[in-house]
C-alpha positions as CSV (number, residue, x, y, z in Angstrom):
1,M,14.0,-25.5,-11.7
2,P,15.8,-24.4,-15.0
3,D,17.9,-21.3,-14.8
4,H,16.0,-19.6,-17.6
5,H,12.6,-18.2,-18.3
6,S,9.7,-20.6,-19.0
7,F,9.2,-20.8,-22.7
8,Y,5.5,-21.3,-22.1
9,S,5.3,-18.5,-19.6
10,P,2.2,-18.8,-17.4
11,S,2.1,-15.0,-17.1
12,S,1.8,-14.6,-20.9
13,S,-0.5,-17.6,-21.3
14,K,-3.5,-15.5,-22.3
15,R,-1.6,-14.3,-25.2
16,W,-0.2,-17.6,-26.5
17,L,-3.4,-19.5,-25.8
18,T,-5.3,-16.9,-27.9
19,C,-2.7,-16.2,-30.6
20,H,-0.6,-19.3,-31.0
21,P,2.1,-18.0,-33.4
22,S,3.0,-15.2,-31.0
23,L,5.1,-17.5,-28.9
24,V,7.6,-18.4,-31.6
25,L,7.4,-15.0,-33.4
26,G,8.2,-13.3,-30.1
27,E,11.4,-15.3,-29.9
28,Q,12.2,-14.6,-33.6
29,A,11.6,-10.8,-33.2
30,G,15.0,-10.3,-31.5
31,I,13.5,-7.6,-29.2
32,E,14.7,-8.0,-25.6
33,D,12.4,-7.8,-22.7
34,N,14.6,-5.9,-20.2
35,G,11.9,-5.6,-17.5
36,S,10.6,-2.3,-16.1
37,E,10.5,-0.2,-13.0
38,V,6.9,-1.3,-12.5
39,A,7.9,-5.0,-12.6
40,L,10.8,-4.4,-10.2
41,E,8.4,-2.6,-7.7
42,G,6.2,-5.6,-7.9
43,T,9.2,-7.9,-7.2
44,M,9.9,-5.8,-4.1
45,A,6.3,-6.3,-3.0
46,H,6.5,-10.0,-3.5
47,S,9.7,-10.2,-1.5
48,V,8.1,-8.3,1.4
49,G,5.2,-10.7,1.4
50,E,7.3,-13.8,1.1
51,N,9.7,-12.8,3.9
52,V,7.0,-11.7,6.4
53,L,5.0,-14.9,5.8
54,R,8.2,-17.0,6.4
55,W,8.8,-15.0,9.6
56,L,5.3,-15.7,10.8
57,Q,5.6,-19.3,9.9
58,A,8.8,-19.5,12.0
59,G,6.9,-18.1,15.1
60,G,6.8,-14.3,14.5
61,R,4.0,-12.6,16.3
62,Y,1.2,-11.4,13.9
63,E,0.1,-8.8,16.4
64,L,3.4,-6.9,15.9
65,L,2.6,-6.2,12.3
66,D,1.2,-2.7,11.8
67,K,0.5,-2.0,8.2
68,N,0.7,1.8,8.9
69,D,4.0,1.7,10.8
70,Y,6.8,0.0,8.9
71,A,9.5,2.0,10.9
72,G,7.8,0.9,14.2
73,F,8.0,-2.7,13.2
74,R,11.6,-2.4,12.3
75,D,12.3,-0.8,15.7
76,V,10.5,-3.8,17.4
77,L,12.2,-6.3,15.2
78,L,15.7,-4.9,15.6
79,P,16.4,-6.1,19.1
80,K,15.2,-9.6,18.4
81,S,17.9,-12.2,18.3
82,T,16.0,-15.1,16.9
83,D,17.2,-16.6,13.6
84,S,13.8,-15.7,11.9
85,A,14.0,-12.1,13.0
86,I,17.6,-11.7,11.9
87,T,16.7,-13.2,8.5
88,L,13.7,-10.9,8.0
89,G,15.8,-7.9,9.1
90,K,18.4,-8.7,6.5
91,A,15.8,-9.2,3.8
92,L,14.1,-5.9,4.6
93,D,17.5,-4.1,4.5
94,E,18.0,-5.5,0.9
95,I,14.5,-4.5,-0.1
96,E,14.9,-1.0,1.4
97,A,18.2,-0.5,-0.5
98,V,16.5,-1.4,-3.8
99,C,13.5,0.8,-3.1
100,Q,15.7,3.7,-2.2
101,E,17.8,3.3,-5.4
102,H,14.7,3.2,-7.7
103,G,12.5,5.7,-5.8
104,F,9.9,3.2,-4.5
105,D,8.1,4.0,-1.3
106,I,8.8,1.1,1.1
107,H,6.2,2.4,3.5
108,E,3.5,2.2,0.8
109,I,4.6,-1.3,-0.2
110,W,4.6,-2.4,3.4
111,C,1.1,-1.0,4.0
112,N,-0.4,-2.7,0.9
113,V,1.3,-6.0,1.3
114,I,0.8,-6.4,5.1
115,G,-2.6,-4.9,5.1
116,T,-4.1,-7.0,2.3
117,Y,-1.9,-9.9,1.1
118,V,-0.2,-11.1,4.3
119,S,-3.3,-10.5,6.5
120,T,-5.6,-12.4,4.0
121,I,-3.3,-15.4,3.8
122,W,-2.3,-15.6,7.5
123,R,-5.9,-15.3,8.8
124,Q,-7.1,-17.9,6.4
125,Y,-4.3,-20.2,7.5
126,L,-5.1,-19.7,11.2
127,A,-8.8,-20.4,10.5
128,D,-7.9,-23.5,8.5
129,K,-5.5,-24.7,11.2
130,A,-8.2,-24.3,13.9
131,E,-10.4,-26.6,11.9
132,D,-7.7,-29.0,10.8
133,P,-4.4,-29.2,12.7
134,N,-2.8,-30.8,9.6
135,A,-3.4,-27.7,7.4
136,L,-0.2,-26.7,5.8
137,L,1.0,-23.2,4.4
138,L,3.5,-23.4,1.6
139,I,5.4,-20.3,0.5
140,E,7.0,-19.6,-2.9
141,Q,6.7,-23.1,-4.2
142,E,8.3,-23.9,-7.6
143,L,5.8,-25.5,-10.0
144,D,6.7,-27.6,-13.0
145,L,4.1,-28.6,-15.6
146,G,6.7,-30.5,-17.7
147,E,4.6,-33.7,-17.8
148,I,1.8,-31.7,-19.5
149,V,3.7,-28.9,-21.3
150,P,7.5,-29.1,-21.6
151,D,9.4,-26.0,-20.4
152,C,6.3,-24.6,-18.6
153,F,7.0,-23.7,-15.0
154,G,6.5,-20.9,-12.4
155,T,6.2,-20.1,-8.8
156,A,3.1,-20.1,-6.5
157,D,3.3,-17.1,-4.2
158,A,1.5,-19.0,-1.4
159,T,-0.5,-22.2,-1.0
160,I,-2.7,-23.5,1.8
161,V,-3.6,-27.2,1.7
162,V,-6.4,-28.2,4.2
163,G,-8.3,-31.4,3.8
164,N,-9.2,-32.0,0.2
165,V,-8.9,-28.2,-0.7
166,L,-5.9,-26.5,-2.2
167,R,-5.9,-22.7,-1.8
168,L,-3.6,-20.9,-4.3
169,Y,-2.8,-17.2,-3.8
170,D,-1.2,-14.9,-6.4
171,L,-0.1,-11.4,-5.5
172,K,-0.6,-8.7,-8.2
173,Y,0.9,-5.3,-7.4
174,G,-0.5,-3.4,-10.4
175,R,-3.3,-0.9,-10.3
176,V,-5.3,-2.3,-13.3
177,R,-7.8,-4.8,-12.0
178,V,-7.0,-8.4,-12.9
179,E,-9.9,-10.9,-12.9
180,A,-9.6,-14.4,-11.4
181,F,-12.5,-15.9,-13.4
182,H,-10.9,-18.4,-16.0
183,N,-7.6,-16.6,-15.5
184,T,-5.2,-18.9,-17.5
185,Q,-2.1,-17.9,-15.5
186,L,-4.0,-19.0,-12.2
187,M,-5.2,-22.1,-13.9
188,I,-1.8,-23.2,-15.0
189,Y,-0.4,-22.4,-11.5
190,G,-3.3,-24.4,-10.0
191,I,-2.4,-27.4,-12.2
192,G,1.3,-27.2,-11.2
193,D,0.3,-26.8,-7.5
194,V,-1.9,-30.0,-7.8
195,L,0.9,-31.9,-9.6
196,R,3.4,-31.0,-6.9
197,N,1.2,-31.8,-3.9
198,E,-1.2,-34.6,-4.8
199,E,1.1,-37.3,-3.8
200,M,0.9,-36.1,-0.2
201,F,-2.7,-34.8,-0.3
202,D,-6.0,-36.0,-1.7
203,I,-6.9,-32.8,-3.5
204,D,-10.4,-32.5,-5.0
205,V,-11.0,-28.7,-5.0
206,V,-8.7,-25.9,-6.1
207,D,-9.4,-22.3,-5.0
208,M,-7.3,-19.8,-7.0
209,T,-7.2,-16.3,-5.5
210,I,-5.8,-13.0,-6.8
211,I,-4.8,-10.5,-4.1
212,Q,-4.4,-7.1,-5.6
213,P,-3.9,-4.4,-2.9
214,R,-3.7,-1.3,-5.1
215,A,-6.8,-2.2,-7.1
216,N,-8.8,-3.1,-3.9
217,N,-9.3,-6.5,-5.5
218,I,-9.5,-10.0,-3.9
219,A,-11.1,-12.4,-6.3
220,T,-11.3,-16.2,-6.2
221,F,-12.1,-18.7,-8.9
222,T,-12.8,-22.3,-8.0
223,M,-12.4,-25.4,-10.1
224,S,-12.4,-29.1,-9.2
225,R,-9.1,-30.9,-9.6
226,N,-10.7,-33.0,-12.4
227,E,-12.0,-29.8,-14.3
228,L,-8.4,-28.4,-14.2
229,M,-6.9,-31.6,-15.5
230,L,-9.5,-31.8,-18.3
231,W,-8.7,-28.3,-19.3
232,A,-5.0,-29.1,-19.3
233,S,-5.4,-32.1,-21.6
234,E,-8.1,-30.7,-23.9
235,E,-7.0,-27.0,-24.3
236,L,-3.6,-26.2,-22.6
237,R,-1.6,-29.0,-24.1
238,P,-3.0,-28.8,-27.7
239,A,-2.6,-25.1,-27.7
240,A,1.0,-25.4,-26.6
241,E,1.8,-27.8,-29.3
242,R,0.3,-25.6,-31.9
243,A,2.2,-22.6,-30.5
244,A,5.5,-24.6,-30.7
245,R,4.8,-25.3,-34.4
246,C,3.9,-21.6,-34.9
247,E,0.5,-22.7,-36.3
248,G,-2.8,-20.9,-36.3
249,R,-3.8,-17.4,-37.2
250,L,-2.5,-14.2,-35.7
251,V,-5.2,-12.6,-33.4
252,P,-4.6,-9.0,-32.5
253,G,-6.1,-7.6,-29.3
254,E,-5.4,-6.3,-25.8
255,H,-3.6,-9.6,-24.9
256,C,-0.7,-8.4,-27.2
257,R,0.3,-5.6,-24.8
258,Y,3.6,-7.3,-23.8
259,C,4.2,-9.3,-26.9
260,R,7.8,-9.0,-28.1
261,A,6.6,-9.4,-31.7
262,L,4.1,-6.6,-31.5
263,A,6.1,-4.0,-33.3
264,K,6.7,-6.4,-36.3
265,C,3.3,-8.1,-36.3
266,P,1.8,-8.2,-39.8
267,S,-1.7,-8.6,-38.4
268,F,-1.6,-5.3,-36.6
269,A,0.0,-3.6,-39.7
270,A,-3.0,-4.8,-41.7
271,L,-5.5,-3.9,-38.9
272,A,-5.1,-0.1,-39.0
273,P,-5.9,0.3,-42.7
274,A,-8.7,-2.2,-42.5
275,I,-10.3,-0.1,-39.7
276,A,-9.8,3.0,-41.8
277,V,-11.6,1.5,-44.7
278,Q,-14.7,0.9,-42.6
279,Y,-15.0,4.7,-42.1
280,A,-13.9,5.9,-45.5
281,K,-17.2,7.5,-46.5
282,P,-17.1,11.3,-46.7
283,E,-19.5,11.9,-43.8
284,L,-19.3,12.7,-40.1
285,L,-19.4,9.7,-37.8
286,P,-22.6,9.1,-35.9
287,D,-22.3,8.4,-32.2
288,E,-22.8,4.7,-32.6
289,A,-19.9,4.5,-35.1
290,L,-17.7,6.6,-32.9
291,A,-18.4,4.3,-29.9
292,Q,-17.4,1.3,-32.1
293,L,-14.3,3.0,-33.3
294,L,-13.2,3.8,-29.8
295,Q,-13.3,0.2,-29.0
296,Q,-11.1,-0.7,-31.9
297,L,-8.5,2.0,-31.1
298,G,-7.1,0.3,-28.0
299,P,-5.1,-2.5,-29.8
300,I,-4.1,0.0,-32.5
301,K,-2.6,2.4,-30.0
302,L,-0.7,-0.6,-28.4
303,W,0.8,-1.4,-31.8
304,V,1.7,2.3,-32.7
305,D,3.5,2.7,-29.3
306,A,5.3,-0.6,-29.8
307,V,6.5,0.3,-33.4
308,Q,7.7,3.7,-32.2
309,A,9.6,2.3,-29.2
310,Y,11.1,-0.4,-31.6
311,A,12.2,2.2,-34.1
312,V,13.9,4.3,-31.4
313,S,15.7,1.3,-30.1
314,L,17.0,0.5,-33.6
315,A,18.3,4.0,-33.9
316,Q,19.9,3.7,-30.5
317,N,21.9,0.7,-31.8
318,G,23.1,2.7,-34.9
319,H,20.5,1.7,-37.5
320,N,19.7,4.3,-40.0
321,I,16.0,4.7,-40.6
322,P,15.7,6.7,-43.8
323,G,13.9,10.1,-43.4
324,W,13.8,9.9,-39.6
325,K,16.1,10.9,-36.7
326,V,16.1,10.5,-32.9
327,V,15.8,13.7,-30.8
328,N,15.1,14.5,-27.1
329,G,11.4,14.8,-26.4
330,R,9.9,17.7,-24.6
331,G,11.6,18.2,-21.3
332,K,10.4,19.9,-18.2
333,S,11.7,21.7,-15.1
334,V,11.0,19.9,-11.8
335,I,11.6,20.8,-8.2
336,K,14.0,18.3,-6.7
337,D,13.2,18.6,-3.1
338,E,9.6,19.8,-2.6
339,A,9.7,19.2,1.2
340,K,12.6,21.6,1.6
341,V,10.9,24.3,-0.6
342,I,7.7,24.0,1.4
343,A,9.6,24.2,4.7
344,D,11.5,27.3,3.6
345,L,8.4,29.1,2.3
346,R,6.5,28.4,5.5
347,A,9.3,29.7,7.5
348,A,9.2,32.8,5.4
349,G,5.6,33.3,6.3
350,Y,3.8,32.0,3.2
351,D,0.4,30.4,3.9
352,D,-0.2,26.8,2.8
353,K,-3.4,28.0,0.9
354,L,-1.1,30.1,-1.2
355,I,1.7,27.7,-2.0
356,L,0.1,24.3,-2.0
357,R,-2.2,22.6,-4.4
358,A,-3.3,19.8,-2.1
359,P,-1.4,17.8,-1.2
360,A,1.6,18.9,-3.3
361,L,3.4,22.1,-4.0
362,E,2.1,24.5,-6.6
363,T,3.5,24.2,-10.1
364,I,6.6,26.1,-11.0
365,T,4.7,28.5,-13.3
366,N,2.2,29.4,-10.5
367,L,5.0,29.8,-7.9
368,K,6.7,32.3,-10.2
369,R,3.5,34.3,-10.3
370,I,2.8,34.0,-6.6
371,L,6.3,34.7,-5.3
372,R,7.5,37.2,-7.8
373,K,11.0,37.0,-9.3
374,A,13.1,37.8,-6.2
375,K,11.5,35.4,-3.8
376,Y,11.2,32.7,-6.4
377,E,15.0,33.0,-7.1
378,E,15.6,32.9,-3.4
379,F,13.5,30.0,-2.3
380,V,12.6,27.9,-5.4
381,A,15.2,28.3,-8.2
382,P,18.1,26.6,-6.3
383,H,16.0,23.4,-6.2
384,V,14.8,23.4,-9.8
385,E,16.4,21.2,-12.5
386,Y,15.6,20.6,-16.0
387,R,15.0,17.0,-17.2
388,E,15.2,16.0,-20.8
389,G,12.2,14.3,-22.3
390,A,12.3,10.7,-23.5
391,K,14.0,10.0,-26.8
392,T,11.6,10.1,-29.7
393,L,11.7,9.6,-33.4
394,V,10.8,12.5,-35.7
395,P,11.0,13.3,-39.4
396,E,14.4,14.7,-40.5
397,S,12.6,18.0,-41.3
398,D,12.2,18.6,-37.6
399,S,14.2,21.5,-36.3
400,R,15.6,19.7,-33.2
401,E,19.2,18.4,-33.4
402,A,19.6,14.7,-34.0
403,L,21.2,12.6,-31.3
404,N,24.1,10.3,-32.1
405,P,23.8,6.6,-31.3
406,S,26.6,7.1,-28.8
407,D,24.5,9.6,-26.8
408,D,22.9,8.5,-23.5
409,F,19.7,6.6,-24.4
410,A,19.0,5.5,-20.9
411,T,15.5,7.0,-21.0
412,V,14.4,5.1,-24.0
């Protein structure tokens, strides 16, 4: 598989299949996609799922997996000297280190991935294996659609092939529900999975399933092998060809959320004034018009946020934007170690009903009022630190001091 990102990325296919020019314009925009903490947490969840499934496939005992007891599983796994146990232990050590560095909760990830993703796939595999001893579980298969769309590839999280049925599973770790019905990323993965495996298996049916633990969502979309291939030839390939030539009209919408060209998109720049013209009459909006306006505001907010972030990034790199400057946004005081503060206050005789706002500690403002100055200074103040707000762009008339490009822009 190439050592670069897929040009026709399956994960962004909804965007470039809807707005063909966005693919090339995104490349031309020169705005780097440096990933996010959310994406990294998702990567850790995928890694847990992959490594545990591989361990089970190598003979690991499913009954040892307790979604609510990650530490207990590690204690059970630790004494094991099998190659698969050692490999899983090393993988979990690496995952734990990343989670600790970035503040991810490994116990929550374990609970979600084991309780929903691993359990769903493994139980289905055992059921299929009972019906057909030749059923096969494939983990993290690299998929290549090059014969249909050049430079279009990806990875199938898990696949079960049983009889003439291919079951494709895709783990989503976000909280916003993702639908499986006509999900173009799933369909592209389904095509790639068929292409990879059809020489060994006579595949007629493709079940494509999204497993989304934090949205309580397991959804399956089924197509025949022929339906998928027809979609590939009649819709996917032609759309990819138009996208490569930067043909077609720009189509603004929710699918633009992660488009690298969003901040510079002329279609969005024209959309906001066009909407404003619709409501230019000097009269109060009726409820029906307000409802319609609210529906139109989603894409506009996406664009506004992207423009602001892009402008701040330009300023970060020393570009002068006439009439504007970068300052620290509004900061806040936070308690670094809430558990320590709670323990100290309990030891001092304070009742939970007084100091807790279930299930967390009361706000700093309320603690100052509850404890009074002396006790607040004794128990809470040593654990409070002030954190600067995110960098933001403001008019030069703003009273806050401008930041220099050499200042720390890590929070941008």
